[in-house]
N, C-alpha and C positions, 0 to 999 in steps of 0.2 A: 364616268368618273375620270378617265384619262383625258377626255376632251376638256372637262372642267379644270383639271390641274394644268393643262396646257394653255388655258385661257381662251379656248375655243368655245365660247358660251353658246353660240347659235347651234352648233352641232350637239353640244351637251343637252340643251333644251329639247331638241328634236328627239334624241335618244331617250331622255327621261319621259317625255310625253308618250312615246311609243309604249314604254313599259306601263305607265299609268293607265293607258287605254286598256290594258289587259289586267287591271287591278282585281277583277273578280277571281282570278287564279291565285291571288295572294291576299286573302281577307285579313282585315285588322283583327288583332287579338280582342277578345271580349272579357268583361269582368268575370264571367263564369269560368273562363279558362284559368283564372288566377285565384280561384276561391279555395282550393284544397292545397294547403301549404305543403303537404307531404308529397304531392305529385305536380306541383306548380310548373307551368311552362314558362320559365324565366327568360328563355331565349326568344320567345315569341316566334316559334318555328314556322308557323303558317305564313308569316310575312317574309320569309327568307327567299330571295331570288337565287342566292348562291350560298352554300355552307360547306364547312369542312368537318371532318370527324377527327377528333383528337383522342386516341386511346389513353393518353396520359392526363386527360383533362382533370379528373377527380383526384388523382395523385398530386398533380401540381396545385390544385385548389387546397388540398389538405396541408401541403407544405408551406403555402403562402398566405392563404386567406381564412383558414378554418378558425372559427371562434374558440376551438379547443387550444389554440396556440397561446403562449404567454403574450402579454401586451407588447413586450419589447421585440417579439419575433413576427407578429402579424402585420401584413400589409393592410392598412386601413386608411380611411379618410381623416383619421384623428380620433382622439378619445372624447371629443364632444360632437354635438350635431352641427356645429357652426358651419363647416365647409359644405356638408351635404345639404343643409338648409339653404345655403346660398345657391348651390347648383340647381336644386329643385324648387327654389323660390318659396320656401316654407309651405309647400303643398305636399303633404305626405300621402294624399289620395291619388297622386299621379301614379298610373299603373307601373311606370318604370321605377319609382321609388318604393312603392308598396310591395312589389314582388322581389326586389333585389337588395333591399336594405332593411335590417332588423336588428334590434338588440337581442342577441342570441348567445347561447352557451355561457351564460353568466357574465357577459360583457355589458357594461352600462352604456355603451355607445353602439351605434349601428355598424354592423359588419357587412361586408359585401358578399352576397349569397348567389349572385347570378350563375356561378359555375359549381354550386354545391350539388352533390349527387341527389338524384330522385330515388330514394331508397324504397319507397312503398310500392313501386310498380316498375320493375326493371325493364319491362317491355315497351316503355314509352319511346316513340320514334325520335324524340329529340335528345335522348341521352347521348353524351359525348359530342354534341353539336356546338360548333363555334361559327358565328356569323361571318360571312364573306361580304354579302350585300343584301340590303333590305329594301322593301318597297318604300319605307319612310325616307330613305336617302334619295329616292327619285323625286319625292315631293320637295325636299330641301334643295336639291339641285335645280329643279324647275323654278322654285321660288327665287333662287339666287340669279338664275340666268334670264328670267323673264323681264323684259324691259317695261312692260305695262305694270305699274305698281299695283293696280287693282287685281289683276290676274295673279301677280306674285304673292299678294296677301292671301288669296284663295288657296293657292298651293300650300303656303306655309301653315294656314289654319287647319288643314286636314290633319296634321300631326297632333297638335294639342286637343283637337276635337276627339280624336280617337285614342287619347291617353288620359281621358277624364280630367282635362284641364280647361281653363277658360281660353277662348279664342281672342285674337287681337282685334281691336276695333279699327285700327288704321295701320298703314304701312310705314309710319314714322319709326325710324330706327330698325328698318327691316333686316339689314345685315347683322346687327347686334342680336336681334331675336333669332335669326337663323343659327348663329353661333351658340346661343343659349340652348336651342333644341339639339344641336349636335352634342353638346356636353351631356344633356340628359339621356339622349337616345343611345349613344354609342359608348357609354361608360364601360370600360373593361374590354373594348373591342379594337382599340388602336386607331379608330378613325379620327379622333380629335387631333392626334399627332399630325396627320396630313392636312387636316382642315386648317 
């Protein structure tokens, strides 16, 4: 990440490829991991290369994002689906959309649920977890840094393929598509700010 930010794309690509080579240690989330809404793994914990524990995570969530808050107090993407539909390209079956956005708590619009507490099973190992770095970021970095457009597309397509989305047929607009994936993948994690 530091190499990419510094514009040192050759070293960033080497580092990303080293991590990608060990991808079996960081398996992609599967649909079955997202099926039980009461204990859903919204942070995709098995994909995390680095994570932090935040003891105040659920208190902060309740104060800022909880659907129990009044409309004027909740941090949301708006009281319509318009913005979220743009981000997720009108595809609600994207694992990132389906697990993290839902009309809930009497709200007529989708609220952000990524950091809502997992109340049905307090022993889940991903409670209080905030992502620091994901395997998906390695694919996005590799795609951005790879000079061979065919290889770059292969790296980029790993992400939508593993998020229940259509893959891209060509590398046309590659950088724009990388940015789109950053928006979807890291919503609520702060990565888009730096990207």
